[in-house]
C-alpha positions in Angstrom: 28.9 115.6 120.0 32.3 114.2 118.9 33.0 116.9 116.3 36.0 119.2 115.8 37.2 121.8 113.4 38.6 120.8 110.0 39.7 122.3 106.7 38.6 121.5 103.2 41.7 122.6 101.2 42.2 122.8 97.4 45.9 122.3 96.8 47.6 125.3 95.3 44.4 127.2 94.6 43.8 128.8 98.0 40.1 128.1 97.8 39.4 126.9 101.3 36.5 126.0 103.5 37.0 126.0 107.3 34.4 123.9 109.0 33.8 124.9 112.7 30.9 122.9 114.1 31.2 124.1 117.7 31.1 127.7 116.4 28.3 127.0 113.9 30.4 128.2 111.0 31.1 127.0 107.5 33.6 129.6 106.3 34.2 129.9 102.6 37.5 131.7 101.8 38.3 132.6 98.2 42.0 133.2 99.0 42.5 131.2 102.1 43.1 132.6 105.6 45.7 135.3 106.0 47.5 136.0 109.3 50.5 137.5 111.0 49.3 141.1 110.6 46.6 141.6 113.3 45.8 138.3 115.0 42.2 139.4 115.2 39.9 137.0 117.0 36.4 137.0 118.2 35.3 135.5 121.4 33.0 132.8 120.0 34.2 132.0 116.5 38.0 132.0 116.6 39.6 134.0 113.9 37.5 136.9 112.5 36.6 136.7 108.9 37.6 140.4 108.8 41.2 139.4 108.9 41.2 137.7 105.5 40.4 138.6 101.9 36.7 137.9 102.0 33.4 137.6 100.4 30.5 139.1 102.3 28.4 135.9 102.2 29.1 132.3 103.1 29.7 132.1 106.8 27.2 129.3 107.3 25.8 126.3 105.6 22.6 124.2 105.8 23.5 120.6 105.0 21.2 117.7 105.9 18.4 115.3 105.4 14.6 115.6 105.3 12.2 112.8 105.7 8.6 113.9 105.8 8.2 116.7 108.3 11.5 115.9 110.0 14.7 117.9 109.1 18.1 117.3 110.5 21.2 119.4 109.7 24.9 119.5 110.5 25.9 122.2 113.0 27.2 124.7 110.4 24.2 127.1 110.9 23.2 129.3 113.8 22.6 127.0 116.8 20.4 129.6 118.5 17.9 129.5 115.7 17.9 125.8 114.8 19.1 123.9 117.9 16.5 121.2 117.6 17.4 120.5 113.9 20.9 119.2 114.6 21.5 115.5 114.3 21.3 114.0 117.8 24.4 111.8 117.3 27.4 112.8 115.2 30.8 111.2 114.9 33.7 112.6 112.9 36.7 111.0 111.1 39.5 112.5 109.0 41.9 111.3 106.4 44.4 113.4 104.4 41.7 114.2 101.7 38.4 113.7 103.6 36.5 114.9 106.6 33.5 112.6 107.3 30.6 113.1 109.7 28.5 110.0 110.5 25.0 110.8 111.8 22.0 109.1 113.3 18.8 110.5 114.9 16.0 108.7 116.6 13.4 110.8 114.7 14.9 109.9 111.3 14.4 106.4 109.7 17.8 106.7 107.9 21.5 107.0 108.7 23.6 109.5 106.8 27.4 109.9 106.3 28.6 113.3 105.0 32.0 113.0 103.3 33.8 116.2 102.2 36.5 115.2 99.7 39.5 117.2 98.4 41.5 116.4 95.3 45.2 115.5 95.3 47.5 113.2 93.4 51.3 113.4 93.5 53.0 114.7 90.4 49.8 115.6 88.6 48.9 119.2 88.4 45.4 118.7 87.1 44.4 116.1 89.6 45.7 118.2 92.5 45.0 121.9 91.8 41.3 121.9 90.7 39.6 124.6 92.8 36.7 122.5 94.0 35.7 119.7 96.4 33.0 117.1 96.5 30.4 116.3 99.2 29.1 112.8 99.1 26.1 112.1 101.3 25.6 108.4 101.8 22.1 107.6 103.1 21.2 104.1 104.4 17.7 102.8 105.3 18.1 100.3 108.2 14.4 99.9 108.6 11.9 97.3 107.2 10.0 99.9 105.3 10.7 102.0 102.1 11.8 105.6 102.8 11.5 108.8 100.7 14.2 111.2 101.7 15.5 114.5 100.5 19.2 115.5 100.8 20.1 119.2 100.6 23.1 121.6 100.6 22.5 125.3 101.0 24.9 128.2 101.2 23.9 131.9 101.5 25.5 132.9 98.2 25.1 136.5 97.2 23.9 137.3 93.6 22.8 133.7 93.2 21.5 132.5 89.9 19.7 129.1 89.6 20.4 126.8 86.6 18.7 123.5 86.8 21.0 121.4 89.0 23.4 124.2 89.9 23.7 127.6 91.6 26.1 130.2 90.1 27.4 133.2 92.0 29.8 136.1 91.3 30.9 138.2 94.2 33.6 140.9 94.6 36.4 140.2 96.9 37.2 142.9 99.5 40.6 143.4 101.3 40.7 144.5 104.9 43.4 146.8 106.0 46.7 145.0 106.5 46.6 142.7 103.5 49.4 143.4 101.0 48.0 143.4 97.4 49.8 146.0 95.4 48.6 145.8 91.8 46.0 143.1 92.7 42.6 144.6 92.7 39.1 144.1 91.3 39.0 140.4 92.0 35.8 138.5 91.5 35.1 135.2 93.1 33.0 132.9 90.9 31.3 130.0 92.7 29.2 127.0 91.4 27.3 124.6 93.6 25.9 121.6 91.8 24.2 118.3 92.5 24.0 115.0 90.5 20.4 113.9 90.0 18.8 116.9 91.8 17.8 120.5 91.2 18.3 124.0 92.6 15.7 126.2 94.2 15.4 129.2 96.5 14.6 128.5 100.2 14.2 131.3 102.7 15.8 133.7 100.2 19.0 131.6 99.8 19.8 129.0 97.1 19.6 125.4 97.9 20.5 122.2 96.1 18.3 119.1 96.8 18.0 115.6 95.6 15.1 113.2 96.4 15.8 109.5 96.8 13.8 106.4 97.3 15.4 103.8 99.6 14.2 100.2 99.9 14.8 98.4 103.2 18.5 97.8 103.8 19.6 99.8 100.8 22.1 102.7 100.5 22.3 105.5 98.0 24.9 108.3 97.5 24.0 111.9 96.6 26.9 113.9 95.2 27.3 117.7 95.5 30.1 119.8 94.1 31.4 123.2 95.2 33.8 125.1 92.9 35.5 128.5 93.5 37.3 130.3 90.7 39.2 133.6 90.3 40.0 134.6 86.7 42.1 137.7 87.5 45.7 137.8 88.6 46.1 137.2 92.3 49.9 137.4 92.8 52.3 140.2 92.2 55.5 138.4 91.6 58.2 141.1 91.3 55.9 143.1 89.0 54.5 140.2 87.1 50.8 139.8 87.8 50.1 136.1 87.8 46.9 134.2 87.8 46.4 130.9 89.6 47.8 128.0 87.7 44.4 126.4 87.4 43.3 129.2 85.0 45.7 127.6 82.4 43.6 124.4 82.4 40.0 125.7 82.9 38.5 128.9 81.6 35.9 129.3 84.3 34.2 127.6 87.2 31.8 125.7 84.8 34.8 124.1 83.1 36.2 123.0 86.4 32.8 121.5 87.3 32.5 119.6 84.0 36.0 118.2 84.4 35.3 117.0 87.9 32.2 115.3 86.8 33.7 113.7 83.7 36.8 112.5 85.6 34.9 111.3 88.7 36.1 107.7 88.8 39.7 108.6 88.0 39.8 111.3 90.7 38.6 108.8 93.3 41.1 106.1 92.2 44.0 108.5 92.4 42.9 110.0 95.7 42.5 106.5 97.2 46.0 105.5 96.1 47.6 108.6 97.6 45.7 108.1 100.9 46.6 104.4 101.0 50.2 105.4 101.6 49.2 106.8 104.9 46.2 104.7 105.9 47.6 101.3 105.0 51.0 101.9 106.7 51.5 99.9 109.9 51.9 102.9 112.1 49.9 104.0 115.2 46.5 105.5 114.5 47.6 108.7 116.2 50.2 109.2 113.5 47.7 108.7 110.8 45.5 111.4 112.4 48.3 113.8 112.7 49.4 113.2 109.1 45.8 113.6 107.9 45.5 117.0 109.6 49.0 118.0 108.6 48.3 117.4 104.9 45.2 119.7 105.1 47.4 122.4 106.5 50.0 122.0 103.8 47.4 121.9 101.0 45.6 124.9 102.2 48.8 127.0 102.2 50.2 125.9 98.8 50.0 128.5 96.1 50.4 127.4 92.5 50.4 130.3 90.0 50.9 130.4 86.3 54.4 130.5 84.7 55.5 127.7 87.0 55.4 129.6 90.3 54.9 127.4 93.4 55.2 128.4 97.0 53.9 127.3 100.4 52.7 130.1 102.6 53.4 130.3 106.3 49.8 130.3 107.5 48.7 132.6 104.8 51.4 135.2 105.6 54.8 134.8 104.1 55.6 133.1 100.7 58.2 130.4 100.8 59.5 130.8 104.3 62.8 129.0 104.1 62.9 127.6 107.7 59.3 126.4 107.4 59.8 124.8 104.0 63.0 123.2 105.2 60.8 121.1 107.4 57.7 120.6 105.3 59.9 119.6 102.3 60.0 116.1 103.8 56.5 115.6 102.3 57.6 116.7 98.9 60.8 114.7 98.9 58.7 111.6 99.4 55.8 112.5 97.0 56.7 115.4 94.7 60.4 116.4 94.8 60.1 118.5 91.6 58.3 121.1 93.6 61.3 121.5 96.0 63.4 122.1 92.9 61.1 124.9 91.8 61.3 126.5 95.2 65.1 126.2 95.3 65.3 128.0 91.9 62.8 130.7 93.1 64.8 131.4 96.3 67.9 131.7 94.2 66.2 134.2 91.9 65.4 136.4 94.9 69.0 136.4 96.2 70.7 139.7 96.2 74.2 139.2 94.8 76.9 140.3 97.2 74.6 140.2 100.3 75.8 136.7 101.3 72.5 135.5 102.8 69.3 134.0 101.7 66.1 135.8 102.5 63.8 134.4 105.2 60.8 134.6 102.7 60.0 136.2 99.3 56.9 138.2 100.1 53.7 138.4 102.0 50.0 137.9 101.2 49.3 138.7 97.5 52.8 140.1 97.0 56.0 138.2 96.2 58.2 141.3 96.0 61.0 140.2 98.4 61.6 139.5 102.0 59.1 140.8 104.6 59.9 139.2 107.9 62.6 141.1 109.7 62.5 143.9 107.2 64.1 144.1 103.7 67.4 142.8 105.0 65.8 139.6 106.3 66.3 137.8 109.6 67.8 134.4 110.6 70.6 134.8 108.1 72.9 132.0 109.3 69.8 129.8 109.8 68.5 130.4 106.3 71.8 129.9 104.6 72.2 126.5 106.2 68.6 125.7 105.3 69.2 126.5 101.7 72.5 124.7 101.3 71.2 121.5 103.1 68.0 121.5 101.0 69.9 122.1 97.8 72.2 119.2 98.5 69.5 116.8 99.5 67.4 117.6 96.4 70.5 117.0 94.2 71.4 113.7 95.9 67.8 112.4 96.3 66.7 113.1 92.7 70.0 112.8 90.8 69.1 116.2 89.1 72.4 118.0 88.8 70.7 120.7 86.7 69.8 122.3 90.0 73.4 123.1 90.7 74.4 124.4 87.3 74.0 128.1 87.9 74.6 128.2 91.6 78.3 128.0 92.1 78.7 131.7 92.9 75.6 131.7 95.1 76.9 128.8 97.2 80.3 130.3 97.6 78.9 133.6 98.8 76.6 131.8 101.3 79.6 129.9 102.7 81.6 133.1 103.0 78.9 134.7 105.0 78.6 131.7 107.3 82.3 131.7 108.0 82.4 135.4 108.6 79.6 135.1 111.2 82.2 133.6 113.6 84.6 136.3 114.9 85.8 134.4 118.0 87.5 131.5 116.2 85.2 128.9 117.6 83.6 128.1 114.3 80.2 128.9 115.9 78.4 132.1 114.8 78.3 135.0 117.2 76.8 137.3 114.5 73.4 136.9 112.9 72.7 134.0 115.3 68.9 134.6 115.5 67.0 131.6 114.3 63.7 129.9 113.6 62.8 129.6 117.3 61.3 133.1 117.3 58.7 132.2 119.8 61.3 130.7 122.2 63.2 132.2 125.1 66.1 134.6 124.4 68.6 131.8 125.2 67.2 129.5 122.5 66.4 132.2 120.0 69.3 134.7 119.8 72.2 133.6 122.0 75.6 133.5 120.4 77.7 130.4 119.7 74.9 127.9 119.9 75.5 124.1 119.7 72.4 124.1 117.5 74.2 126.2 114.9 77.3 124.1 115.2 75.6 120.9 114.3 73.7 122.5 111.4 76.9 124.2 110.1 78.7 120.8 110.1 75.8 119.4 108.0 75.8 122.4 105.7 79.6 122.3 105.2 79.5 118.6 104.5 76.8 119.1 101.9 78.8 121.9 100.3 82.0 119.8 100.3 80.2 117.2 98.2 78.8 119.9 95.9 82.3 121.3 95.5 83.5 117.9 94.3 80.8 118.1 91.6 82.0 121.6 90.7 85.6 120.6 90.6 86.4 123.2 93.2 88.9 121.7 95.7 89.5 125.0 97.4 85.9 125.3 98.4 85.9 121.8 99.6 89.0 122.3 101.7 87.7 125.5 103.3 84.5 123.6 104.3 86.5 120.7 105.8 88.7 123.0 107.8 85.8 124.9 109.2 84.1 121.6 110.0 87.2 120.4 111.9 87.2 123.6 113.9 83.5 123.2 114.9 83.9 119.6 115.8 86.9 120.4 118.1 84.8 123.2 119.7 81.8 120.9 120.3 83.9 118.1 121.7 85.5 120.4 124.2 82.1 121.7 125.3 80.6 118.3 126.1 79.0 118.2 129.6 78.6 114.5 130.1 75.0 114.1 128.8 74.4 117.2 126.7 76.0 120.1 124.8 75.4 123.6 126.2 72.8 125.6 124.4 75.2 128.6 124.2 78.9 128.2 124.6 79.1 132.0 125.2 77.0 131.8 128.3 78.5 129.4 130.9 75.7 130.3 133.4 73.3 128.4 131.2 75.3 125.2 130.9 72.8 123.3 133.1 70.0 123.9 130.5 69.0 121.3 127.9 67.7 122.0 124.4 65.7 119.7 122.1 67.0 121.7 119.1 70.7 120.8 119.3 70.4 117.8 116.9 68.0 119.6 114.5 70.5 119.8 111.7 71.1 116.0 111.5 68.0 114.9 109.7 68.7 115.4 106.1 72.2 113.9 106.5 70.7 110.9 108.1 68.1 110.6 105.4 70.7 110.8 102.6 73.4 108.7 104.2 75.8 111.7 104.3 78.5 110.9 106.9 79.2 113.7 109.3 82.4 113.9 111.5 80.4 114.4 114.6 80.3 112.2 117.7 76.9 110.6 117.0 77.0 108.7 120.3 77.2 112.0 122.2 74.5 113.5 120.1 72.2 110.5 120.7 72.8 110.9 124.4 72.1 114.6 124.2 68.9 113.9 122.3 67.6 111.4 124.9 68.6 113.5 127.9 67.0 116.7 126.4 63.8 114.8 125.6 63.5 113.6 129.1 64.1 117.0 130.7 62.0 119.1 128.3 59.0 116.7 128.2 55.7 118.1 129.4 52.2 116.7 129.3 51.7 117.2 125.6 55.2 117.1 124.2 58.6 118.8 124.7 59.2 122.4 125.2 62.1 124.0 123.3 64.4 123.8 126.2 64.5 123.6 130.0 64.4 127.4 130.1 61.3 127.6 127.8 57.6 127.3 128.4 56.6 126.8 124.8 57.1 124.0 122.4 56.3 123.2 118.8 54.5 120.1 117.6 56.7 120.2 114.5 59.9 120.1 116.4 58.6 117.1 118.4 57.8 115.3 115.2 61.2 116.4 113.7 63.0 115.2 116.8 61.1 111.9 116.6 62.4 111.4 113.0 66.0 111.9 114.2 65.7 109.6 117.1 64.3 106.9 114.8 67.3 107.1 112.5 69.5 106.9 115.7 67.6 103.7 116.7 65.3 105.2 119.3 61.5 104.7 118.9 59.4 107.5 120.4 56.1 106.5 118.9 54.6 106.3 122.4 54.7 110.1 122.6 52.3 110.5 119.6 49.2 110.4 121.9 50.6 113.4 123.7 50.5 115.5 120.6 46.9 115.0 119.6 44.9 118.2 119.6 47.9 120.5 119.5 49.1 122.9 116.9 52.4 124.4 115.7 52.8 126.5 118.8 52.0 124.8 122.2 52.2 126.7 125.5 53.0 125.0 128.7 52.4 128.1 130.9 49.2 126.5 131.7 48.7 122.7 131.6 47.4 121.9 128.2 46.5 125.0 126.4 47.3 126.3 123.0 48.5 129.9 123.0 48.6 131.4 119.5 46.8 131.3 116.3 48.1 128.1 114.6 45.9 125.3 115.8 46.3 122.8 113.0 46.2 119.5 114.9 42.6 119.4 115.7 41.8 115.7 115.9 40.1 113.5 118.4 41.3 114.4 121.8 41.8 118.0 120.9 41.5 120.6 123.7 39.4 123.5 122.4 39.9 126.2 125.1 43.1 128.2 124.7 44.5 131.5 125.6 45.7 134.4 123.5 46.8 137.8 124.7 45.4 137.1 128.2 41.9 136.1 126.9 40.2 132.8 126.8 38.4 131.8 123.6 35.8 129.0 123.5 36.8 127.8 120.1 40.2 127.3 118.4 41.2 128.9 115.2 41.9 126.5 112.4 43.9 127.9 109.5 46.4 125.2 109.3 50.2 125.7 109.7 52.0 123.8 106.9 55.1 123.0 108.9 53.8 119.8 110.6 53.8 118.1 107.2 57.4 117.2 108.3 55.6 114.3 110.1 55.4 112.4 106.8 59.2 112.0 107.2 58.5 109.8 110.2 57.2 107.1 107.9 60.7 106.9 106.3 62.5 107.4 109.6 60.8 104.5 111.2 62.2 102.3 108.4 65.6 103.9 108.6 65.2 104.7 104.9 68.3 106.3 103.4 68.4 107.0 99.7 70.9 108.7 97.3 70.0 109.0 93.7 73.6 109.9 92.6 75.2 107.0 94.3 72.3 104.7 93.5 71.9 103.7 97.1 68.8 102.6 99.1 69.4 101.5 102.7 67.0 100.4 105.5 67.5 100.2 109.2 64.1 100.0 110.8 63.5 101.2 114.4 60.1 99.7 114.8 58.6 96.2 114.1 56.5 95.0 112.4 56.5 97.9 109.9 55.0 98.3 106.4 55.5 101.6 104.6 55.1 102.8 101.0 58.3 103.8 99.3 56.6 106.8 97.7 59.8 108.4 96.3 60.1 105.3 94.0 56.5 105.4 92.9 55.5 105.6 89.3 52.5 107.9 89.9 51.7 108.1 86.2 51.1 104.4 86.1 49.6 104.2 89.7 52.4 101.9 90.9 53.7 102.3 94.5 56.2 99.9 96.0 56.0 98.9 99.7 58.6 97.7 102.1 57.7 95.3 105.0 60.0 94.7 108.0 59.5 91.8 110.4 61.8 90.4 113.1 63.6 87.1 112.4 63.2 86.1 116.0 60.5 83.3 116.2 57.2 84.3 117.7 58.3 87.9 118.1 55.5 89.5 116.1 52.9 86.8 115.2 52.1 85.3 118.6 52.7 81.8 119.6 53.5 79.4 116.7 53.5 75.6 116.6 57.0 74.2 116.9 58.2 71.5 114.4 
């Protein structure tokens, strides 16, 4: 049975379905999955539903086909009770917005394909945030005889009410201990299931939608089901403002959402197809298309769009707007929806505490956006997050040409720079205070050591960004300070060069023989924007190649030669940097399949903690956690691997600067065809493409006749 776990996300609405065929679960979450407070797991199902805001019902689903006395279903119901009813042959595929299961069975005269489809369209709120999805069941009669078939979709909804072709349900949402929800109580989850051309009934005390079809030989027919989830009450405490989901400003209730989805059916599909084509029609390896498909699901399931313009992406349902996480996933938005990065930049600035000197790691947890949670109220990763903010702010300004984003941030930028410079008390230019960083699941050397080359490269990128911003402000003193500090760091790094790599920590000479894949991390936005850095790029390229070789394990690179863990995201991020430096690492993509944000190499191929996003063909299900072995992975989707979308641009060497009016290409892979999505006119459905081929005869098209 070639099936694997997958997510049906509704972008920004947190209404999420997690499909777990091996665990026989079809989990309906009204507010998504929430983690980082108890890591609770069960031995056979992965993450316990008790860890999340929940509804009592909807752990399973009966979805399938009946022909005469024969019934076959997908494995989302209890296999101990209905083992003989599962389709005998099932094959699964995914795209960014779809999870499809193709089925056959020797006892059925029909073939059926079940396509679960989410909504999304760049720069369109309505066509992205609707809290609902579609299930299309395509049934084909390959026989020589007519067939009467019945297609059905059943969920164990509590308080179900039947209405012709739909089932309505209202259920109270309960909060387990550990979920932050101050001021957010009394939530009701409204659900509607509906079917086109069918009817609703009660079967075995639970509601079922069914549609009967007549198929002539060789004919195909599609039955469409809808599932909508809606919460009318406020769901986010944003510094005392109780905010509803943004979709409540467009639709008054679940019925209105359903009617909109039905009436805009064709337009929804056209827009979804256009968005997906930018991935599926690119000439990149199929492994990358799979990774991007799964990565988008993780991003969409963690997005949170509230009224009053609030937008954040949660770090696996825990922290709102984690700066170091969004620093990486923002590559997706820069290519498809840069305005959302602008919103987040303004929101982070609104949470800044004047005089503190540092940006917070996050702005809240769970249903609260009351201020930083990770690391306590005074935050963590202070140098790290300051660099992240300054680099993101600069890249947004240059990429979009939107100088408004800088208008009220002169003082903020100056205070962040002051803090960064004060973090160095040894005169090296590298921070020896507040040096903890985003590698919080790494070794002590990679996570908290002082005077790291990693910080040095990032600081050079941040200071170069601020120097350009200072020119815009007309602040030559700030520009001069940044340039002086940059010169100091460059001298320090040059003196520390060890022949084929920079040391992880200049403060620990005993570790100089170790290599880190993080050293070059801070280069990517500068490379994307064409921002020149006074670093020795030849040495950095050598460091990157050497560290990749020495940290490579069976399924990707660990953080460093002293580490046993590695992140899928950092492998993808590193691959982007290498592409801009002219090195093509696409051959490593196959290594990554089946692995999540955190990958442990303490054993050979096993995932260690609770972020298994990359569940695609080739995935390894067994993994360890806290010394236990669990049969099935947890899928809640980490948003960070969405940085992989940046690889589409990196392979083309795409550099763009909206202020300078510059667009530059330097492809690392041939032949290559990619969509230039940052130039798309999404309102008109126009997406330009770039195609790169070699000028060497016969290089890419095989043998050609000679004149």
